[in-house]
Structures are given as structure tokens and as C-alpha cells.
C-alpha positions in Angstrom: 26.6 -55.9 -43.2 27.6 -57.6 -39.9 25.1 -60.3 -40.7 27.1 -61.2 -43.9 30.4 -61.4 -42.0 28.9 -63.5 -39.1 27.3 -65.9 -41.5 30.7 -66.3 -43.2 32.8 -66.8 -40.1 30.6 -69.4 -38.4 31.1 -71.7 -41.3 34.8 -71.7 -42.2 34.5 -74.8 -44.4 32.6 -72.6 -46.9 35.5 -70.4 -47.8 36.3 -72.3 -50.9 32.7 -72.6 -51.9 32.1 -68.9 -51.5 35.3 -68.0 -53.2 34.6 -70.2 -56.2 30.9 -69.3 -56.4 31.6 -65.6 -56.2 34.1 -66.0 -59.0 31.4 -67.8 -61.0 28.9 -65.0 -60.3 31.4 -62.4 -61.4 32.1 -64.3 -64.7 28.3 -64.8 -65.3 27.8 -61.1 -64.8 30.4 -60.5 -67.5 28.5 -62.8 -69.8 25.2 -61.0 -69.1 26.9 -57.6 -69.9 28.4 -59.0 -73.1 25.1 -59.6 -74.9 23.0 -56.7 -76.0 19.7 -58.1 -74.9 20.7 -58.7 -71.3 22.8 -55.6 -71.2 19.8 -53.5 -72.4 17.7 -55.0 -69.6 20.4 -54.3 -67.0 20.5 -58.0 -66.1 23.4 -58.6 -63.7 24.2 -60.3 -60.5 25.2 -58.2 -57.5 28.0 -60.2 -55.9 30.7 -59.6 -53.3 34.3 -60.7 -53.1 35.7 -63.2 -50.6 39.4 -63.3 -49.6 40.6 -66.2 -47.4 43.7 -65.3 -45.4 44.1 -68.5 -43.3 42.4 -71.7 -42.5 40.2 -70.0 -39.9 39.8 -66.4 -41.1 39.0 -64.4 -44.1 37.8 -61.1 -45.5 34.5 -60.4 -47.2 33.5 -57.3 -49.1 31.3 -54.7 -47.4 28.0 -54.5 -49.3 26.4 -51.1 -48.9 22.7 -50.1 -48.4 21.3 -53.6 -48.0 19.0 -55.2 -45.5 17.5 -58.7 -45.2 13.9 -59.3 -46.4 13.3 -60.8 -42.9 14.1 -57.4 -41.4 11.3 -55.9 -43.5 9.0 -58.7 -42.3 10.1 -58.2 -38.7 9.5 -54.4 -38.9 6.0 -55.1 -40.2 5.4 -57.4 -37.2 6.6 -54.8 -34.8 4.3 -52.2 -36.4 1.4 -54.5 -36.0 2.2 -55.1 -32.4 2.5 -51.4 -31.7 -0.8 -50.8 -33.4 -2.5 -53.5 -31.2 -1.3 -52.0 -27.9 -1.6 -48.3 -28.8 -4.8 -48.2 -26.8 -3.2 -49.8 -23.8 -0.7 -47.1 -23.1 3.1 -46.8 -23.8 4.0 -48.9 -20.8 3.2 -52.2 -22.6 4.9 -51.4 -25.9 8.3 -52.9 -25.0 6.9 -56.2 -23.8 4.7 -56.6 -26.8 7.4 -55.8 -29.3 9.8 -58.3 -27.7 7.2 -61.1 -28.0 6.7 -60.8 -31.8 6.3 -64.4 -33.0 9.0 -65.9 -35.2 8.0 -67.5 -38.5 8.8 -71.0 -37.1 6.6 -70.3 -34.1 3.8 -69.1 -36.3 4.1 -72.2 -38.5 4.1 -74.7 -35.5 1.3 -72.7 -33.9 -0.9 -73.6 -36.8 0.4 -77.0 -37.9 0.1 -78.6 -34.5 -3.7 -77.9 -34.0 -4.3 -78.9 -37.7 -2.5 -82.2 -37.1 -4.5 -82.8 -33.9 -7.7 -82.3 -35.8 -6.6 -85.1 -38.1 -5.8 -87.3 -35.1 -2.0 -87.1 -35.7 0.9 -86.1 -33.5 3.5 -83.6 -34.6 6.3 -86.0 -33.5 5.7 -88.2 -36.5 7.9 -87.8 -39.5 7.2 -84.6 -41.4 7.0 -86.6 -44.6 3.9 -88.3 -43.2 2.0 -85.0 -42.6 -1.1 -84.9 -44.9 -0.6 -82.6 -47.9 -4.0 -81.0 -47.4 -3.0 -80.0 -43.8 0.3 -78.4 -45.0 -1.5 -76.6 -47.8 -4.2 -75.3 -45.4 -1.6 -73.9 -43.0 0.4 -72.3 -45.9 -2.7 -70.6 -47.2 -3.6 -69.3 -43.7 0.0 -67.9 -43.2 -0.1 -66.3 -46.7 -3.4 -64.6 -45.8 -2.0 -63.2 -42.6 1.0 -61.7 -44.4 0.3 -58.8 -46.7 1.4 -59.4 -50.3 2.4 -55.8 -50.8 4.8 -55.7 -47.9 8.0 -55.5 -49.9 6.4 -53.4 -52.6 5.3 -50.8 -50.0 8.9 -50.7 -48.5 10.3 -50.0 -52.0 7.6 -47.3 -52.6 8.3 -45.6 -49.3 12.1 -45.5 -50.1 11.4 -43.9 -53.5 11.3 -40.2 -54.3 8.5 -40.5 -56.8 6.8 -42.8 -59.3 9.5 -42.6 -61.9 12.2 -43.6 -59.3 9.9 -46.3 -58.0 9.3 -47.6 -61.6 13.0 -47.8 -62.3 13.6 -49.5 -59.0 10.8 -52.1 -59.6 12.3 -52.9 -63.1 15.8 -53.3 -61.5 14.3 -55.5 -58.8 12.6 -57.7 -61.4 15.8 -58.0 -63.4 17.9 -58.8 -60.3 15.5 -61.4 -59.0 15.3 -63.0 -62.4 19.0 -63.2 -62.9 19.8 -64.6 -59.5 16.9 -67.0 -59.7 18.1 -68.5 -62.9 21.8 -68.6 -61.8 20.8 -70.0 -58.4 18.7 -72.7 -60.2 21.7 -73.7 -62.3 24.1 -73.7 -59.3 21.5 -75.6 -57.2 21.6 -72.9 -54.6 19.4 -73.7 -51.5 18.7 -72.4 -48.0 17.1 -69.3 -49.4 15.3 -68.1 -46.3 14.6 -64.4 -45.7 17.9 -63.8 -43.8 19.9 -65.0 -46.8 18.3 -62.7 -49.3 19.2 -59.0 -48.9 17.6 -56.1 -50.7 18.9 -52.6 -51.6 15.9 -50.4 -51.2 17.7 -47.5 -52.9 18.4 -49.4 -56.2 16.1 -52.5 -56.0 19.0 -55.0 -56.3 18.9 -58.2 -54.4 22.0 -59.8 -52.9 22.2 -63.5 -52.0 24.5 -64.6 -49.2 25.5 -67.9 -47.5 26.4 -70.3 -50.4 26.9 -73.3 -48.2 23.9 -75.2 -49.5 24.6 -75.4 -53.3 24.7 -78.0 -56.1 21.3 -79.4 -55.0 22.6 -80.2 -51.5 19.2 -79.0 -50.3 17.5 -82.0 -51.7 19.4 -84.2 -49.3 18.5 -82.3 -46.2 16.2 -83.7 -43.5 13.4 -81.6 -45.0 14.3 -81.6 -48.7 14.2 -78.4 -50.7 12.3 -79.2 -53.9 11.7 -75.6 -55.2 14.3 -74.3 -57.8 14.4 -70.8 -56.3 12.4 -68.6 -53.9 9.5 -66.7 -55.4 7.0 -66.1 -52.6 3.9 -63.9 -52.7 5.7 -60.7 -51.4 8.5 -61.1 -54.0 5.9 -61.7 -56.8 3.9 -58.7 -55.7 7.0 -56.5 -55.9 7.6 -57.5 -59.5 4.9 -55.1 -60.7 1.5 -55.3 -62.2 2.4 -58.1 -64.6 3.9 -60.3 -61.9 5.7 -63.4 -63.2 4.1 -63.3 -66.6 5.6 -60.0 -67.8 9.1 -58.5 -67.5 10.2 -61.2 -65.0 9.5 -64.0 -67.5 11.3 -62.3 -70.4 14.2 -61.6 -68.1 14.4 -65.2 -67.0 14.3 -66.3 -70.6 17.1 -63.9 -71.6 19.3 -65.0 -68.7 18.7 -68.7 -69.5 19.6 -68.1 -73.1 22.9 -66.5 -72.2 23.7 -69.4 -69.8 23.0 -72.0 -72.5 25.2 -70.1 -75.0 28.1 -70.2 -72.5 27.4 -73.6 -71.0 30.8 -75.0 -71.9 32.6 -72.2 -70.0 30.3 -72.5 -67.1 30.8 -76.3 -66.8 34.5 -75.8 -67.0 34.3 -73.3 -64.1 32.1 -75.6 -62.0 34.3 -78.6 -62.7 36.7 -77.3 -60.2 34.3 -78.1 -57.4 34.2 -81.7 -58.6 37.9 -82.3 -58.5 39.0 -79.8 -55.9 36.0 -79.1 -53.6 38.1 -77.6 -50.8 41.1 -75.2 -51.0 44.3 -75.5 -49.1 45.7 -72.1 -48.3 49.2 -70.8 -47.6 51.3 -72.9 -45.3 54.1 -71.7 -43.1 57.7 -71.8 -44.3 59.3 -73.1 -41.1 57.6 -76.6 -41.0 57.7 -79.6 -43.1 55.1 -79.2 -45.9 53.8 -82.8 -45.8 53.4 -82.7 -42.0 51.7 -79.3 -42.1 49.4 -80.5 -45.0 48.4 -83.5 -42.9 47.7 -81.3 -39.9 45.7 -78.9 -42.0 43.7 -81.8 -43.5 43.0 -83.2 -40.1 42.0 -79.7 -38.8 39.8 -79.1 -41.8 38.1 -82.5 -41.4 37.6 -81.8 -37.7 36.2 -78.3 -38.5 33.8 -79.9 -41.1 32.7 -82.5 -38.6 32.2 -79.9 -35.9 30.3 -77.6 -38.3 28.1 -80.4 -39.4 27.5 -81.4 -35.8 26.7 -77.7 -34.9 24.3 -77.4 -37.9 22.5 -80.6 -36.8 22.2 -79.4 -33.3 20.9 -76.1 -34.6 18.3 -78.0 -36.7 17.0 -80.0 -33.8 17.3 -77.4 -31.1 14.0 -75.7 -31.7 12.0 -79.0 -32.2 13.8 -80.5 -29.1 12.9 -77.4 -27.0 9.3 -77.6 -28.3 9.2 -81.3 -27.4 10.6 -80.5 -23.9 8.1 -77.7 -23.3 5.3 -80.0 -24.7 6.4 -82.7 -22.3 6.5 -80.4 -19.3 3.1 -79.0 -20.2 1.5 -82.4 -20.7 3.0 -84.0 -17.5 0.2 -82.6 -15.2 -2.4 -83.8 -17.6 -0.7 -87.2 -17.8 -0.6 -87.4 -14.0 -4.2 -86.5 -13.7 -5.1 -89.0 -16.4 -3.2 -91.7 -14.5 -5.0 -90.8 -11.3 -8.3 -91.1 -13.1 -7.2 -94.4 -14.6 -6.4 -95.7 -11.1 -9.8 -94.6 -9.9 -11.4 -96.2 -12.9 -9.4 -99.4 -12.2 -10.7 -99.5 -8.6 -14.2 -99.0 -9.9 -13.6 -101.7 -12.4 -12.5 -104.2 -9.7 -15.7 -103.4 -7.7 -17.8 -103.8 -10.8 -16.0 -107.0 -11.7 -16.9 -108.4 -8.3 -20.5 -107.4 -8.6 -20.6 -108.8 -12.1 -19.2 -112.1 -10.9 -21.8 -112.3 -8.1 -24.6 -111.3 -10.6 -23.3 -114.0 -13.0 -23.5 -116.6 -10.3 -27.0 -115.5 -9.4 -27.9 -115.7 -13.1 -26.6 -119.3 -13.3 -28.6 -120.2 -10.2 -31.7 -118.7 -11.7 -31.1 -120.5 -14.9 -30.8 -123.8 -13.0 -34.0 -123.0 -11.0 -35.7 -122.1 -14.2 -34.6 -125.4 -15.7 -35.9 -127.4 -12.7 -39.2 -125.4 -12.7 -39.6 -126.2 -16.4 -39.0 -129.9 -15.7 -41.6 -129.8 -12.9 -44.0 -127.9 -15.0 -43.6 -130.4 -17.8 -44.2 -133.3 -15.3 -47.3 -131.6 -14.0 -48.6 -131.0 -17.5 -48.1 -134.7 -18.2 -49.9 -135.7 -15.0 -52.7 -133.3 -15.8 -53.1 -134.7 -19.3 -53.2 -138.2 -17.9 -55.7 -137.2 -15.3 -57.9 -135.5 -17.9 -57.8 -138.6 -20.1 -58.7 -140.8 -17.1 -61.5 -138.5 -16.1 -62.9 -138.5 -19.6 -62.8 -142.3 -19.6 -64.5 -142.5 -16.2 -67.1 -139.8 -17.3 -67.9 -141.9 -20.4 -68.3 -145.0 -18.3 -70.4 -143.1 -15.8 -72.6 -141.9 -18.6 -73.0 -145.4 -19.9 -73.8 -146.7 -16.4 -76.3 -143.8 -15.9 -78.0 -144.6 -19.1 -78.2 -148.3 -18.2 -79.5 -147.4 -14.8 -82.1 -145.1 -16.3 -83.2 -147.9 -18.7 -83.4 -150.4 -15.8 -85.4 -147.9 -13.7 -87.9 -147.4 -16.5 -88.1 -151.1 -16.9 -88.7 -151.5 -13.2 -91.4 -148.8 -13.3 -93.0 -150.5 -16.2 -93.1 -153.8 -14.3 -94.3 -152.2 -11.2 -97.2 -150.7 -13.1 -97.9 -154.0 -14.7 -97.7 -155.7 -11.3 -100.1 -153.1 -9.9 -102.6 -153.7 -12.6 -102.4 -157.4 -12.1 -102.9 -156.9 -8.4 -106.0 -154.8 -8.9 -107.4 -157.3 -11.3 -106.9 -160.2 -9.0 -108.4 -158.2 -6.1 -111.4 -157.3 -8.2 -111.9 -160.8 -9.2 -111.7 -162.0 -5.7 -114.4 -159.6 -4.6 -116.7 -160.7 -7.1 
């Protein structure tokens, strides 16, 4: 119950919203009790009254026997932590329970490695995160959280099956009624701390009506779902889930809202023409001056509240970026040192490469000159071969002529010898 009061007091600019919306919920409950179908199904909205007493203070009704669904989730986390360290001894229980991860830590603990696998950094806009990565992380988180968590809490708080069955029906009717009404009012910011449950009756109670009339669609991370219906809520609806009593209850509530749409629009029109309420002023001051001061104070309070909400939104990512920066600085320093070492090696290699390149140019010039010399030698060789062939041919011709002349000389020598013998013979005789 203290959670409801603290949520109300930290946002004084929502007095008028809560007062008007609680009045709307009260009137809508009257509508639901008027029609036989919704009355038979016990379709109603469990609301609480808000009474502003000044510009900075107000009273809110004490709602009995309720706890936030996040408390149920946190209790399950603590039980899991206790089960994991039961074998380590009682001395470690306190430390482990205090380190139970928050949902936001669980989300970033999975989304950051998944983005790194895709080569992306988490600091980019969330709109640019791949859809398949977000879906993968969502499915992993759903698998790690038991679907029957809320159902088991309701069962454990029941005296028997009959009481549990009545409680489950009441839970289905309450969730259906508030889901449809919340959808019509554009109610957002439905995290587990803003949805309370009465484990004795099965009723759900929604608090913190600051984000309404589809203001959630204009947030930094737009809310695009009409109402919250996660797996633990769906499992607590019973065996038929969303396709049984819950659907028929939603249809019945929607039918009543449509039949009374004119009255509902008239009630909501107040928020269009008079979005904020000015409360009682003092009697000892000028009314216009006090009104101006209250208006300035209200504008200042709204600005400060918006600033505080923005700071709260960026506090966790900013702290994570700060921690990430501190954790990556040693790696960055080491990387810079490696880079300087590589730069020195690069300068040495560049000098060696320059020297090798000059040597290559010299070798190319030598190769070019050697090729020229080789070409000249080949030309000389070819000329020498041609001259040799000519001289060999001339020598062969001379040799043949000399042979012919020698044969002719031998012939004449023989003829001369025969003539000499003949003359000698004739002279002897």
C-alpha cells in the first residue's frame, strides 16, 4: 500500500489525471453492473479514490490485500537464488539474495551479446536494433521465466480447488475489464510494479495513471501494445487461456462501452478542455495573483517532474555506459599500445620495403641492360654464323676446284711419265 502512496506523491501533476480517471473507472463500473450479462460475469473495475487537499499534497484510498506482480516475480527469483546456494551453506544466502538480477539487467545482459554477434553496438538507437535479435532475446527471457508463476501463487493462496476456480474466474474477469478500459483510455506504463493483484479474491488493481490517452506512443521507446497480457498473466487465465472466458469477458465489456460511448466521451472531454485542476486558494490574497503564482508553480512542478522522469529514464543506460567505458578503458589502452608497436614495426617495414624497392629497380635496370647486351650478342652471333657459312661454302668450292686441278695434274704427270718412257725407249733402240 505504501507503494501506491509513494507513486502518487512523487508526481503531483497527476492529481487531476488520477482524480478524473478514478471517477471514470467508478462510472464505468456502474455501467458494467447495470447490464445483466456483465453483472452475471462479475465484470467490474477495482478502483480507489483520490482526494487532493492542496497543490502539493493529497489523500489516496488504502487498498487492502494487494501486492505487485513484480513482488511475485522477485519472490520467485529469491527462491531460485536460495535453491542454488543451499549446498554452499547458510553463510552465503544473504549475499546471493541481494544480488538477484533486475529485469532490466537481465534484458541488457542478453541483448548486448546478441547485438555484438551481429556486429552492432548497443549505443545505437533502439529503433535500429534488428527485429530478429529482439525476438530471440524475448524468447530466451520467456523460457527462463515459468509460465505458471502467477497461477501457482494463486493456487497456494487458495483453500481448495473450488476457491481457486472462483478466484481464477474473478482474475479473468478483472483482467478483461481493466484491459478493455485501459485500451479505451490509452493507459500505458503497465510494468509489473503498476499492476497489483489480490491473491485472496483474484482482483487486479492498476495504479499510476500518468501515462494515458496514448501518451505511451510518444515516449522514447514507444508503447505499441494496447494492454499487458504476458505469458504469466495468460497462464493464470485458466485452461482456455485467451480463447475462452477471457475473450467473452472482453467482448461483453467492449459491448457495454460502445453502448455508453456518448457518456464516456462526455466524461473524457473534461481532459481536453481542462487537463489540470486548480484547487482551493487562500482567502487572504488576491485571487488573480494567487492564480498566477499557482500556475507558475504548477508549470515549474511539471517541468521538474518531466526533467526528473527524463533523468530517471537515462540514469540506468548512463550508468551502464559509464561502467562500460571504465571496463573498456584498459582494453583501449592496451590496444593503443599495440597500435604504437605495430606503427613502429610499420615504419621499419616501410624502410625495408623502400630499400627492397630500390634494389628491385636496380635489378630491373640491370636486367634491361643484360637483355640489350644479349640481343647484341645474338645479332653478332647470327652475323658470324652467316659469314662462316659463306666462307665454308667458298672453301668447299675452292677445295673442289683444288681437287679437280690436282687430279688434272696427276693425269698430266702420268701422261708426261708415259711420254718420257716412250722417248727413253726409242732412244735406246
